[in-house]
LUMTI-488523 format. One line per field, with one value per residue (C-alpha): residue number from 1; residue in one letter; x, y, z. Coordinates in pm, 1 decimal. Example, Ala and Ser with C-alpha at 12.3 -4.5 7.8 and 13.67 -1.06 7.14 Angstrom:
i <- [1;2]
aa <- [A;S]
px <- [1230.0;1367.0]
py <- [-450.0;-106.0]
pz <- [780.0;714.0]
//
This chain:
i <- [1;2;3;4;5;6;7;8;9;10;11;12;13;14;15;16;17;18;19;20;21;22;23;24;25;26;27;28;29;30;31;32;33;34;35;36;37;38;39;40;41;42;43;44;45;46;47;48;49;50;51;52;53;54;55;56;57;58;59;60;61;62;63;64;65;66;67;68;69;70;71;72;73;74;75;76;77;78;79;80;81;82;83;84;85;86;87;88;89;90;91;92;93;94;95;96;97;98;99;100;101;102;103;104;105;106;107;108;109;110;111;112;113;114;115;116;117;118;119;120;121;122;123;124;125;126;127;128;129;130;131;132;133;134;135;136;137;138;139;140;141;142;143;144;145;146;147;148;149;150;151;152;153;154;155;156;157;158;159;160;161;162;163;164;165;166;167;168;169;170;171;172;173;174;175;176;177;178;179;180;181;182;183;184;185;186;187;188;189;190;191;192;193;194;195;196;197;198;199;200;201;202;203;204;205;206;207;208;209;210;211;212;213;214;215;216;217;218;219;220;221;222;223;224;225;226;227;228;229;230;231;232;233;234;235;236;237;238;239;240;241;242;243;244;245;246;247;248;249;250;251;252;253;254;255;256;257;258;259;260;261;262;263;264;265;266;267;268;269;270;271;272;273;274;275;276;277;278;279;280;281;282;283;284;285;286;287;288;289;290;291;292;293;294;295;296;297;298;299;300;301;302;303;304;305;306;307;308;309;310;311;312;313;314;315;316;317;318;319;320;321;322;323;324;325;326;327;328;329;330;331;332;333;334;335;336;337;338;339;340;341;342;343;344;345;346;347;348;349;350;351;352;353;354;355;356;357;358;359;360;361;362;363;364;365;366;367;368;369;370;371;372;373;374;375;376;377;378;379;380;381;382;383;384;385;386;387;388;389;390;391;392;393;394;395;396;397;398;399;400;401;402;403;404;405;406;407;408;409;410;411;412;413;414;415;416;417;418;419;420;421;422;423;424;425;426;427;428;429;430;431;432;433;434;435;436;437;438;439;440;441;442;443;444;445;446;447;448;449;450;451;452;453;454;455;456;457;458;459;460;461;462;463;464;465;466;467;468;469;470;471;472;473;474;475;476;477;478;479;480;481;482;483;484;485;486;487;488;489;490;491;492;493;494;495;496;497;498;499;500;501;502;503;504;505;506;507;508;509;510;511;512;513;514;515;516;517;518;519;520;521;522;523;524;525;526;527;528;529;530;531;532;533;534;535;536;537;538;539;540;541;542;543;544;545;546;547;548;549;550;551;552;553;554;555;556;557;558;559;560;561;562;563;564;565;566;567;568;569;570;571;572;573;574;575;576;577;578;579;580;581;582;583;584;585;586;587;588;589;590;591;592;593;594;595;596;597;598;599;600;601;602;603;604;605;606;607;608;609;610;611;612;613;614;615;616;617;618;619;620]
aa <- [M;A;A;E;E;D;T;T;A;Q;E;F;A;P;P;R;K;K;A;P;S;E;D;D;K;R;R;K;K;M;V;P;G;G;L;M;K;A;L;L;R;P;G;G;G;E;A;T;P;S;E;G;D;Q;V;I;Y;H;C;T;V;R;T;L;D;G;V;V;V;E;S;T;R;S;E;F;G;G;N;G;I;P;V;R;H;V;L;G;K;S;K;M;I;L;G;L;L;E;G;I;P;T;M;L;K;G;E;V;A;M;F;K;M;K;S;Q;V;H;Y;G;E;E;D;C;P;V;P;V;S;S;S;F;P;K;D;N;E;L;H;F;E;I;E;M;I;D;F;A;K;A;K;V;I;S;D;D;F;G;V;V;K;K;V;L;D;E;G;E;G;W;E;T;P;R;E;P;Y;E;V;K;A;R;I;S;A;R;T;A;E;G;K;L;I;V;S;H;S;E;G;E;I;Y;C;F;T;F;G;K;S;E;V;P;K;G;L;E;M;G;I;G;T;M;T;R;R;E;K;A;I;I;Y;V;T;K;Q;Y;M;S;D;S;P;F;L;S;L;G;D;S;F;D;E;I;H;F;E;V;E;L;V;H;F;I;Q;V;R;D;M;L;G;D;G;R;L;I;K;R;R;I;R;D;G;K;G;E;F;P;M;D;C;P;L;H;D;S;R;L;Q;V;H;Y;K;G;M;L;L;N;E;Q;N;K;V;F;Y;D;T;R;I;D;N;D;G;Q;P;L;E;F;S;S;G;E;G;L;V;P;E;G;F;E;M;C;V;R;L;M;L;P;G;E;I;A;L;V;T;C;P;P;D;Y;A;Y;D;K;F;P;R;P;A;N;V;P;E;G;A;H;I;Q;W;E;I;E;L;L;G;F;E;M;P;R;D;W;T;G;L;D;F;R;S;I;M;N;E;A;G;N;I;R;N;T;G;N;R;L;F;K;E;G;K;Y;E;L;A;K;A;K;Y;E;K;V;L;R;E;F;N;H;V;N;P;Q;D;D;E;E;G;K;E;F;S;D;T;R;N;L;L;N;L;N;M;A;A;C;Y;L;K;M;G;E;T;R;M;S;I;E;S;C;N;K;V;L;D;A;N;P;A;N;V;K;A;L;Y;R;R;G;M;A;F;M;S;A;G;D;F;E;E;A;R;T;D;F;K;A;M;I;K;F;D;K;S;S;E;P;D;A;K;A;A;L;L;K;L;K;Q;K;E;Q;E;V;D;R;K;A;R;K;Q;F;K;G;L;F;D;K;K;P;G;E;I;S;D;V;G;T;D;E;T;E;E;E;P;G;A;E;D;H;K;A;R;D;Q;E;Q;S;D;K;D;E;A;E;E;P;N;Y;E;K;Q;T;T;G;L;F;S;L;F;W;P;T;G;R;R;I;F;T;A;L;G;L;D;R;C;S;I;L]
px <- [1348.6;1295.4;1049.4;1311.3;1566.5;1315.0;1245.4;1615.5;1669.1;1392.7;1537.9;1881.2;1760.4;1884.7;1617.1;1449.2;1601.8;1390.9;1320.8;1537.7;1360.4;1373.0;1630.4;1845.3;1836.0;1935.7;2231.6;2381.1;2424.9;2689.8;3030.4;3371.8;3425.4;3062.8;3006.4;3272.6;3230.4;3429.5;3360.5;3314.2;3194.0;3181.6;2856.2;2778.3;2713.3;2757.7;2412.7;2347.4;2014.6;1863.2;1562.2;1237.5;1401.6;1280.4;1583.2;1573.1;1854.4;1950.7;2082.8;2278.2;2373.6;2672.5;2862.7;3230.0;3328.7;3104.9;2794.0;2479.8;2227.4;1959.6;1936.9;1696.4;1877.8;1729.5;2074.8;2109.8;1758.4;1576.6;1266.7;1458.9;1266.9;1487.0;1412.6;1224.7;1256.9;1178.6;1455.0;1322.8;994.8;1064.1;1191.7;1554.0;1840.7;2085.9;2376.4;2179.2;2028.6;2384.9;2532.1;2270.1;2299.2;2669.6;2604.4;2582.8;2342.7;2475.8;2729.6;2796.2;2941.4;3009.6;2913.8;3070.1;2838.1;2868.7;2555.5;2447.9;2407.4;2200.2;1933.8;2114.3;2044.3;1853.2;1488.2;1559.8;1247.4;1293.9;1181.6;1387.0;1339.2;1468.3;1714.9;1884.9;2237.1;2162.3;2437.2;2709.0;2915.3;2786.0;2859.7;2580.9;2642.0;2429.2;2372.5;2209.3;1976.7;1794.9;1681.7;1455.7;1208.5;885.7;536.0;418.0;49.5;-33.4;102.5;230.0;433.3;216.2;160.1;444.6;476.3;791.3;738.1;913.8;770.5;577.3;220.4;12.9;-202.0;-303.5;-630.9;-621.2;-881.4;-1136.4;-1465.4;-1645.7;-1400.3;-1342.9;-973.0;-760.5;-412.2;-134.0;-42.3;217.7;295.6;605.0;682.1;934.7;1187.7;1130.0;908.8;665.6;302.0;105.2;241.6;86.2;172.0;216.4;-116.6;-299.8;-503.1;-696.8;-1019.1;-1186.7;-1417.0;-1248.7;-1402.4;-1559.2;-1283.4;-1193.0;-819.1;-640.0;-696.4;-333.1;-299.9;-614.0;-480.0;-163.4;-341.9;-555.0;-241.7;-145.0;-210.4;-269.4;26.9;218.2;428.3;508.3;591.3;348.4;478.9;196.1;234.2;15.9;-234.7;-336.8;-365.4;-742.3;-888.0;-1015.1;-1105.1;-763.3;-555.6;-643.3;-339.6;-463.4;-177.2;70.2;291.1;414.9;462.6;377.6;538.0;295.4;432.7;154.4;106.9;-208.8;-319.9;-643.7;-936.3;-1287.8;-1415.4;-1734.1;-1885.0;-2154.2;-2286.9;-2513.4;-2317.7;-2609.7;-2570.9;-2873.3;-2714.0;-2413.9;-2197.3;-1978.5;-1727.6;-1726.9;-1501.9;-1232.6;-1252.4;-975.5;-808.9;-731.1;-1001.0;-1155.5;-983.6;-1119.5;-1474.9;-1763.8;-1781.5;-1883.6;-2199.2;-2141.3;-2313.1;-2303.4;-2353.4;-2442.2;-2581.8;-2777.1;-2992.5;-3252.5;-3364.3;-3608.9;-3411.6;-3620.0;-3592.9;-3635.4;-3422.5;-3667.1;-3524.3;-3760.3;-3544.1;-3230.4;-3100.4;-2943.3;-3283.1;-3550.8;-3372.8;-3277.3;-2924.1;-2872.6;-2721.5;-2897.4;-2769.3;-2839.8;-2693.3;-2600.7;-2709.9;-3054.0;-3257.7;-3309.7;-3237.8;-3305.8;-3079.2;-2914.0;-2836.1;-2666.4;-2474.8;-2308.0;-2243.3;-2055.8;-1803.2;-1739.8;-1452.1;-1508.5;-1541.3;-1625.9;-1915.1;-2074.9;-2352.3;-2569.0;-2823.5;-3062.5;-3344.3;-3686.2;-3642.0;-3331.4;-3477.1;-3831.8;-4037.2;-3923.7;-3894.9;-4134.8;-4171.4;-4176.5;-4506.5;-4349.2;-4175.7;-4398.8;-4401.0;-4146.9;-3930.1;-3558.6;-3366.0;-3043.4;-2879.5;-2592.5;-2438.0;-2163.5;-2025.7;-1936.7;-1805.6;-1886.6;-1831.7;-1728.8;-1922.6;-1793.2;-1497.1;-1568.5;-1201.1;-1136.3;-1505.4;-1625.3;-1881.9;-2183.2;-2094.1;-2050.2;-2388.3;-2553.7;-2398.2;-2510.6;-2863.1;-2883.6;-2771.8;-3005.9;-3298.2;-3218.3;-3215.2;-3553.1;-3700.3;-3565.1;-3709.7;-4055.4;-4025.4;-3957.1;-3589.4;-3460.3;-3112.8;-3048.6;-3170.1;-2953.6;-2648.1;-2707.3;-2730.9;-2424.1;-2224.9;-2294.8;-2221.0;-1884.3;-1797.7;-1904.2;-1613.3;-1385.3;-1596.2;-1492.1;-1744.9;-1574.7;-1825.5;-2129.4;-2379.0;-2209.3;-2172.7;-2545.6;-2639.5;-2386.9;-2509.9;-2877.5;-2808.6;-2608.4;-2891.6;-3142.2;-2918.9;-2887.5;-3264.1;-3314.8;-3068.2;-3271.0;-3587.5;-3421.0;-3291.1;-3636.4;-3797.5;-3532.2;-3595.1;-3250.8;-3379.1;-3047.1;-2884.0;-3184.8;-3139.2;-2767.5;-2849.2;-3100.1;-2846.4;-2605.8;-2869.0;-2976.0;-2617.0;-2595.3;-2956.0;-3142.2;-3463.2;-3485.7;-3847.2;-3813.6;-3515.7;-3706.2;-4003.6;-3796.6;-3589.2;-3911.6;-4051.8;-3727.4;-3734.7;-4094.9;-4008.9;-3724.8;-3957.1;-3791.6;-4122.9;-4005.1;-3738.4;-3999.7;-4243.2;-3972.1;-3896.8;-4263.2;-4325.0;-4011.6;-4157.0;-4447.7;-4211.4;-3989.5;-4251.7;-4623.4;-4704.6;-4587.6;-4843.2;-5093.4;-4820.1;-4673.1;-5015.7;-5084.5;-4747.9;-4818.4;-5153.4;-4984.5;-4725.9;-5000.4;-5165.1;-4830.4;-4768.3;-5119.5;-5066.7;-4734.6;-4888.0;-5187.2;-4960.4;-4751.0;-5059.1;-5201.4;-4869.1;-4827.3;-5197.2;-5248.2;-4876.2;-4913.3;-5272.8;-5199.2;-5172.5;-4831.0;-4706.5;-4917.1;-4758.7;-4891.4;-4821.1;-4720.6;-4962.8;-4827.4;-5135.3;-5099.1;-5280.6;-5519.8;-5492.7;-5661.1;-6009.5;-6019.5;-5648.5;-5733.0;-5895.1;-5560.5;-5342.1;-5398.9;-5295.8;-5041.8;-4766.2;-4817.3;-4613.1;-4554.9;-4212.2;-4302.7;-3943.8;-3857.7;-4119.1;-3902.4;-3803.3;-3909.1;-4241.3;-4068.0;-4376.2;-4542.9;-4516.7;-4619.2;-4340.4;-4262.9;-4210.6;-3838.4;-3767.8;-3512.9;-3385.8;-3032.8;-2802.5;-2633.8;-2317.6;-2245.4;-2322.0;-2090.3;-1802.3;-1885.7;-1852.6;-1513.7;-1411.7;-1394.0;-1681.9;-1611.8;-1586.6;-1845.7;-1939.9;-2042.4]
py <- [-4632.4;-4298.8;-4203.6;-4279.7;-4062.7;-3777.5;-3805.0;-3803.6;-3501.9;-3317.0;-3399.6;-3260.2;-2969.3;-2636.6;-2428.1;-2171.1;-1830.4;-1544.8;-1283.6;-974.1;-676.3;-323.3;-234.4;-530.9;-405.1;-56.0;-192.2;-316.7;48.9;97.0;190.4;180.9;499.6;601.2;556.6;599.1;583.6;752.7;661.8;972.0;799.3;424.1;259.4;-14.7;-386.4;-600.9;-594.9;-392.0;-311.0;-568.9;-585.1;-531.1;-316.3;32.4;261.0;598.2;839.9;1204.9;1315.8;1628.4;1682.3;1908.4;2007.1;1903.7;2249.1;2214.2;2411.5;2255.1;2172.5;2016.5;1862.1;1705.8;1872.2;2190.3;2356.3;2338.5;2461.1;2127.3;2039.2;1821.5;1507.2;1215.3;1018.5;685.7;430.3;60.2;-120.1;-306.2;-112.9;260.5;452.7;551.9;694.7;431.5;550.1;513.2;185.5;52.0;250.9;223.6;-158.5;-114.6;95.8;8.0;162.6;501.4;523.1;848.6;816.8;1037.1;898.5;1061.1;1004.1;1073.6;1215.1;884.2;721.9;998.1;1220.2;1236.3;867.7;802.0;739.0;810.6;708.0;991.8;1336.5;1645.7;2019.5;2176.3;2386.8;2080.6;2027.5;1670.4;1671.6;1743.0;1506.6;1541.0;1439.0;1269.5;1273.4;998.9;934.9;593.4;648.5;315.9;23.0;-274.8;-503.7;-321.0;-386.2;-145.6;-84.2;177.6;157.2;514.0;438.1;682.2;411.8;175.3;-50.1;-159.1;-451.3;-419.1;-730.3;-1006.3;-1065.5;-1375.4;-1573.7;-1453.6;-1264.8;-887.6;-619.6;-517.3;-331.4;-327.8;-482.4;-306.4;-233.5;-160.5;-21.8;185.2;456.9;732.9;972.7;1164.7;1392.3;1279.0;1505.9;1313.1;1560.9;1382.0;1474.6;1207.4;984.5;707.9;648.3;293.3;109.6;380.2;222.8;387.2;211.9;262.4;89.5;-7.8;158.7;450.2;706.8;733.3;733.8;881.6;688.8;582.2;469.6;256.6;104.5;5.2;-134.0;-338.8;-542.9;-612.0;-919.0;-935.4;-819.4;-696.7;-382.3;-172.6;173.2;295.4;572.0;790.1;1076.1;1385.9;1251.7;975.0;1201.5;1247.4;1430.6;1206.6;1214.5;1064.4;1321.8;1631.6;1789.5;1925.0;2005.2;2103.3;1794.2;1619.6;1287.2;1121.6;811.8;614.4;360.4;109.1;-187.0;-377.2;-488.4;-663.5;-653.4;-785.0;-974.0;-807.3;-957.0;-815.2;-1152.8;-1023.5;-714.3;-483.0;-424.4;-633.1;-956.0;-875.0;-1119.7;-964.4;-1181.7;-1090.6;-1373.7;-1544.7;-1917.0;-2172.6;-2251.5;-2080.7;-1895.6;-2021.5;-2362.1;-2468.6;-2344.5;-2584.4;-2472.5;-2819.6;-2996.2;-3095.5;-3189.3;-2874.9;-2798.6;-2440.1;-2241.8;-1939.5;-1660.6;-1509.2;-1149.9;-920.6;-632.1;-353.5;-106.3;-373.9;-642.5;-896.5;-1248.6;-1497.7;-1810.5;-1911.2;-2268.0;-2241.5;-2164.1;-2290.7;-2610.6;-2731.6;-2607.4;-2840.3;-2700.4;-2706.4;-2985.5;-2979.3;-3086.9;-2801.8;-2803.3;-2941.3;-2625.4;-2706.7;-2352.7;-2010.8;-1936.9;-1631.3;-1833.5;-2112.1;-1879.8;-1716.5;-2035.5;-2180.1;-1895.9;-1950.9;-2124.6;-2366.0;-2165.9;-1845.9;-1624.6;-1406.0;-1149.1;-1174.5;-917.9;-1065.2;-928.1;-1099.3;-1274.7;-1456.8;-1520.8;-1638.6;-1498.5;-1798.2;-2042.8;-2181.2;-1878.7;-1907.6;-1797.2;-1498.8;-1365.5;-1133.8;-1144.2;-908.7;-898.4;-822.0;-1068.6;-1065.4;-1395.8;-1438.7;-1767.3;-1977.9;-2258.6;-2536.5;-2772.5;-2969.2;-3306.8;-3331.6;-3569.8;-3923.5;-3966.1;-4226.4;-4306.8;-4671.9;-4766.6;-5083.0;-5062.5;-5149.6;-4882.0;-4625.0;-4706.0;-4685.1;-4340.8;-4236.4;-4359.4;-4159.5;-3839.1;-3898.8;-3953.9;-3622.7;-3458.7;-3613.4;-3475.2;-3128.8;-3148.3;-3230.9;-2932.6;-2707.0;-2647.4;-2723.4;-2572.3;-2758.3;-3080.8;-3025.4;-2974.4;-3315.3;-3493.4;-3308.1;-3415.0;-3785.6;-3755.7;-3595.6;-3873.3;-4130.7;-4014.6;-4207.5;-4526.2;-4837.9;-5126.8;-5466.5;-5685.2;-5669.9;-5669.1;-5375.7;-5204.9;-5226.2;-5093.1;-4814.4;-4720.4;-4726.8;-4505.2;-4258.2;-4238.6;-4166.3;-3890.0;-3729.7;-3751.8;-3586.1;-3315.3;-3263.7;-3225.8;-2965.8;-2767.3;-2773.7;-2640.0;-2366.3;-2264.3;-2376.9;-2576.0;-2619.9;-2766.4;-2996.8;-3117.7;-3182.6;-3395.7;-3599.8;-3644.2;-3810.1;-4077.6;-4113.3;-4145.7;-4467.7;-4579.8;-4413.8;-4595.1;-4447.8;-4325.7;-4107.2;-3924.0;-3877.8;-3734.9;-3488.9;-3383.1;-3332.7;-3113.2;-2913.2;-2872.5;-2755.8;-2501.0;-2374.2;-2339.9;-2621.9;-2782.3;-3022.2;-3171.9;-3208.1;-3382.6;-3625.6;-3720.4;-3770.9;-3990.0;-4190.8;-4269.4;-4457.8;-4635.1;-4768.1;-4834.0;-4873.1;-4830.3;-4468.9;-4387.0;-4203.9;-3976.8;-3921.7;-3833.9;-3592.0;-3429.4;-3408.1;-3243.3;-2987.4;-2934.0;-2867.6;-2616.5;-2447.8;-2418.7;-2277.6;-2025.7;-1910.3;-1890.9;-1694.5;-1445.8;-1401.2;-1344.5;-1092.6;-912.7;-871.5;-831.9;-572.8;-533.3;-642.4;-525.5;-158.4;0.8;109.1;414.5;347.2;257.7;-23.1;-56.9;-393.0;-512.7;-546.4;-658.7;-957.5;-1268.5;-1429.1;-1798.6;-2020.2;-2130.9;-2488.7;-2496.0;-2543.8;-2876.8;-3024.4;-2889.0;-3179.4;-3441.0;-3290.4;-3280.9;-3608.2;-3926.7;-4147.6;-4292.4;-4658.5;-4774.6;-4558.7;-4447.7;-4179.8;-4025.6;-3657.8;-3604.9;-3429.7;-3336.1;-3133.2;-2767.2;-2588.6;-2358.6;-2423.8;-2158.0;-2228.8;-2257.4;-1975.7;-2076.7;-2193.3;-1973.4;-1982.5;-2163.0;-1902.7;-1620.0;-1763.0;-1776.7;-1433.1;-1306.6;-1482.7;-1352.6;-1700.5;-1666.2;-1965.9;-2230.3;-2491.6;-2558.3;-2921.0]
pz <- [-9180.3;-9348.3;-9075.7;-8808.1;-8987.0;-9006.2;-8632.9;-8550.0;-8771.5;-8589.3;-8246.9;-8333.9;-8545.9;-8407.3;-8233.2;-8451.0;-8393.4;-8267.5;-8532.9;-8476.1;-8322.2;-8457.5;-8190.9;-8297.9;-8654.8;-8538.5;-8342.2;-8667.2;-8767.7;-8499.8;-8642.3;-8471.1;-8273.8;-8301.8;-7926.7;-7657.1;-7279.4;-6999.7;-6634.4;-6415.0;-6096.9;-6034.1;-5937.1;-5686.0;-5717.8;-6023.5;-6185.4;-6497.2;-6665.2;-6899.5;-7129.2;-6941.8;-6671.7;-6604.2;-6590.7;-6413.6;-6494.6;-6524.0;-6859.5;-6958.2;-7323.1;-7408.2;-7716.8;-7729.9;-7604.3;-7294.2;-7391.0;-7236.1;-7505.4;-7282.1;-6935.0;-6691.3;-6399.6;-6258.2;-6225.5;-6604.8;-6681.0;-6666.8;-6463.5;-6218.5;-6316.6;-6422.5;-6738.0;-6710.6;-6987.2;-7011.5;-7200.5;-7501.6;-7500.9;-7483.1;-7784.5;-7720.2;-7922.3;-8043.3;-7826.8;-7503.9;-7625.7;-7632.8;-7344.1;-7066.2;-7031.8;-6943.1;-6631.6;-6262.4;-6013.3;-5894.9;-6178.7;-6364.6;-6714.3;-7014.9;-7356.6;-7661.5;-7957.3;-8325.7;-8486.6;-8642.9;-8298.8;-8139.5;-8293.4;-8626.8;-8691.2;-9010.6;-8917.1;-8549.8;-8350.4;-8098.2;-8219.6;-8142.7;-8200.7;-8521.7;-8320.6;-8172.0;-8314.5;-8422.6;-8687.0;-8428.2;-8217.3;-7857.4;-7497.7;-7297.4;-6920.6;-6760.8;-6390.3;-6333.6;-6038.2;-6032.2;-6244.3;-6177.4;-6350.1;-6421.9;-6551.5;-6818.4;-6747.2;-7009.7;-7363.7;-7351.0;-7033.1;-6837.1;-6571.8;-6481.9;-6177.9;-5997.4;-5757.2;-5419.8;-5249.4;-5425.3;-5310.4;-5236.9;-5479.6;-5823.8;-5774.7;-5826.3;-5749.0;-6009.1;-6011.3;-5768.1;-5515.9;-5182.6;-5136.2;-4828.1;-4891.4;-4740.5;-4987.3;-4986.0;-5271.3;-5380.8;-5668.2;-5927.3;-5750.7;-5425.9;-5237.4;-5004.2;-5076.4;-4890.5;-4616.1;-4414.2;-4053.2;-3926.5;-3939.9;-4134.2;-4415.2;-4696.4;-4800.3;-5136.4;-5383.1;-5706.1;-6011.0;-5820.0;-5902.3;-5535.3;-5617.6;-5922.0;-6244.1;-6291.8;-5930.6;-5963.2;-6286.7;-6103.8;-5798.8;-6039.1;-6122.1;-5758.7;-5544.9;-5169.3;-4957.6;-5260.7;-5223.2;-5527.2;-5657.9;-5922.1;-6147.9;-6281.3;-6527.7;-6551.4;-6806.0;-6561.4;-6255.6;-6229.8;-5929.8;-5648.8;-5279.2;-5203.7;-5391.8;-5592.9;-5754.9;-6085.6;-6325.3;-6055.7;-6100.3;-6411.2;-6238.6;-5906.5;-5754.3;-5533.2;-5289.5;-5226.6;-4996.6;-5088.4;-4743.5;-4837.7;-5074.4;-5039.1;-5337.0;-5460.1;-5774.0;-5997.8;-6108.3;-6386.3;-6483.7;-6416.0;-6041.0;-5941.2;-5814.4;-5594.8;-5399.4;-5129.1;-4946.0;-4577.5;-4454.3;-4656.7;-4714.7;-4746.0;-5075.7;-5404.5;-5593.8;-5819.7;-5835.2;-5495.9;-5556.1;-5632.6;-5995.7;-6108.6;-5996.9;-5635.2;-5313.0;-5098.0;-4730.3;-4635.7;-4349.2;-4459.0;-4324.3;-4557.8;-4510.8;-4687.0;-4829.2;-4678.0;-4394.6;-4126.9;-4300.0;-4158.2;-4132.5;-4294.5;-4255.3;-4067.5;-4092.1;-3746.1;-3595.5;-3832.7;-3937.9;-3586.9;-3643.4;-3937.5;-4259.1;-4591.9;-4816.7;-5189.1;-5520.3;-5748.7;-6110.2;-6027.8;-5966.8;-5597.6;-5473.6;-5630.6;-5924.9;-5767.7;-5453.6;-5649.2;-5881.3;-5582.5;-5383.4;-5681.1;-5645.8;-5273.4;-5098.9;-4808.3;-4488.3;-4672.9;-4564.0;-4828.8;-4829.1;-5141.2;-5255.9;-5509.5;-5729.4;-5730.7;-6067.5;-5939.4;-5594.1;-5526.6;-5815.2;-6024.7;-5737.3;-5472.4;-5248.2;-4868.0;-4717.7;-4539.9;-4854.0;-5060.4;-5438.6;-5595.8;-5283.3;-5306.6;-5092.9;-4896.6;-4801.5;-4560.7;-4675.0;-4520.0;-4735.8;-4491.8;-4757.9;-5070.1;-5229.9;-5591.0;-5816.5;-5844.1;-6076.9;-6342.9;-6392.6;-6310.1;-6283.9;-6458.3;-6737.5;-6518.5;-6260.9;-6537.5;-6688.3;-6344.5;-6290.0;-6637.3;-6566.0;-6242.5;-6412.3;-6707.8;-6470.6;-6302.1;-6644.4;-6724.6;-6402.4;-6479.0;-6829.6;-6695.2;-6460.1;-6756.9;-6666.9;-7013.6;-6986.3;-6662.9;-6820.7;-7128.2;-6907.6;-6746.1;-7080.0;-7209.3;-6906.4;-6964.6;-7336.7;-7260.1;-7017.0;-7278.5;-7495.8;-7258.0;-7228.5;-7420.9;-7421.6;-7412.3;-7599.9;-7829.2;-7542.7;-7372.8;-7708.6;-7779.4;-7434.0;-7468.3;-7817.4;-7712.5;-7410.8;-7616.9;-7870.4;-7591.9;-7459.1;-7801.7;-7848.0;-7509.9;-7613.2;-7929.6;-7720.4;-7498.3;-7793.4;-7953.9;-7635.2;-7619.0;-7980.4;-8101.4;-8398.4;-8578.6;-8268.3;-8231.3;-8589.3;-8526.0;-8220.4;-8422.0;-8700.6;-8456.8;-8394.8;-8756.7;-8878.1;-8676.8;-8730.4;-9022.5;-8921.7;-8571.9;-8572.6;-8265.4;-8418.7;-8745.5;-8558.1;-8356.7;-8652.9;-8851.5;-8573.8;-8568.5;-8948.1;-8926.1;-8654.1;-8872.9;-9175.3;-9372.1;-9466.2;-9735.7;-9507.5;-9232.0;-9468.1;-9577.3;-9215.1;-9120.2;-9424.8;-9347.6;-9004.5;-9166.8;-9405.4;-9126.2;-8856.1;-8926.4;-8557.6;-8579.6;-8851.6;-8620.9;-8488.1;-8834.7;-8981.2;-8695.9;-8762.0;-9136.3;-9061.8;-8840.3;-9112.4;-9367.4;-9134.3;-9077.1;-9450.3;-9507.0;-9227.8;-9375.3;-9723.5;-9594.7;-9414.7;-9727.5;-9945.6;-9702.4;-9667.4;-10041.2;-10121.4;-10396.2;-10460.2;-10822.0;-10877.8;-10945.4;-11285.3;-11415.1;-11227.4;-10915.4;-10580.8;-10364.4;-9988.8;-9851.1;-9581.9;-9229.1;-9035.3;-8807.9;-8928.9;-8685.7;-8609.2;-8865.1;-8756.9;-8647.0;-8558.9;-8191.5;-8270.3;-8367.5;-8086.9;-7852.9;-8104.8;-8337.1;-8072.5;-7884.9;-7918.4;-7617.8;-7537.0;-7520.8;-7485.2;-7182.6;-6930.9;-6773.9;-7109.8;-7140.5;-7321.3;-7606.6;-7808.0;-7534.1;-7640.2;-7318.5;-7198.5;-6833.0;-6567.9;-6555.3;-6928.5;-6902.1;-6558.0;-6631.4;-6827.5;-6483.5;-6592.3;-6857.1;-6613.2;-6347.6;-6591.9;-6723.3;-6365.1;-6357.7;-6697.7;-6840.4;-7073.7;-7292.3;-7020.9;-6927.2;-6567.2;-6603.3]
//
């Protein structure tokens, strides 16, 4: 009953109030008669500025007897540039903080302010010169020119964007995208500097300083077809081919229509693997891309990136017009090819330039492609099929799907593609989190399969040199079955690789205790462990040889020579790593220590998401 009362109390509890801002605290300083307003010219409409709006106004400050103290207007000695502030973000005097939100567009008003609501306020956030009469009561004549919602792009308000027409989608340009835009420029006083006639488009590469810095910052927040005014102050007006003004203007207003941009992605971040979209696909990027393992259909043309751009393969010609079909995540195409296809939309055509190590130097090379060749692929993604959804499947169907994926992982492991194999096992283990066996028989099959997957994960981690992760995978098996000999063996090998010799010895001895048939493998492992310990001890003795042999006052150098391999160690290499998987013929041969050609082939998932800016996502 008490729990019900607590729940009811929570439902009807008043919402937690937002903590007051600094401006809210300042408003409490207002005193009766401290701020008075007189309307000089009415404005239009009914809307008034609110928090988040950029307000643009002229301001003239006078003493009560009419002497002009300061002004933005040129006729009173100002520079003619109106003030721009963003309500709720810019630092403003208290009187304007209260008065501006009462004005309409086009309105002119006189605000009579006591000193404590303008620059005479205690701890006023707006600095003023020592000659300013901040202790006097003053008149502030304000003409509200314009106000609208704005996006503050630089913290110092040097670049602010006002949206005129919303764009399409969510993607915005970034380096090294190719951008097409209509751009005109005016001074803050309204003088036209650059105009564009109907249909005239300026093309530039984002990040190449081909437009002023502030303008590029603003365009970097725009979507396709968006129209906006970008306000840029002097400190963001860098010289560029588009506009070179130097210090001649304090502020420029750019009116921009972002006509189009071509997605260009530096997939590795070093300029070697570049994907350039030359025809848009259908759908929203990246939600409608084949990021997950899928069955893909593509047409492609492969060219040698040289003076002749010789075509070495074209599916439309060399494959009887049939597209290439392959399953992603299985190492069936060069890594650079697959990385780029995963970021394509159906119907998209992309031009990919690829270095040799992501093309055919680590993949079966066509006969007419020389070693070390840089490749260019023109790829069209015709479509793709997502992997089968396990939701609603019965237990037998789920286990069949799991078996197929595990078999693929085993094949990849045997090919030396350890990261790819690991991704397959990880995928099944994630899906297993939502599987609920219905009886003891299903439970045993499910548990056995999960143990095999964790053991395979441990084997992959060991091959990749991630010993601690390998130990964690073995622990998941041993927590459920402490007598699992295969898990003890793999964990022992991981401990040995990590230099934890006592833990390794304990695991190898436990193998014999739990299963006499594993004694040959355990003894071979113990022999290797002994050799490893002797090797480490010998290196340590050689490194510190003579360190403690000198007389008092003498200095001894620590040895740094590399120790040669212990004689006779070769005789044990064939045996000390071998243990057959009697219970599963297709299980990876986890003791084999030879590093395959593709052992570093698949950090691809991480690289794809790095190219997207989603570094911490998983692709499988």
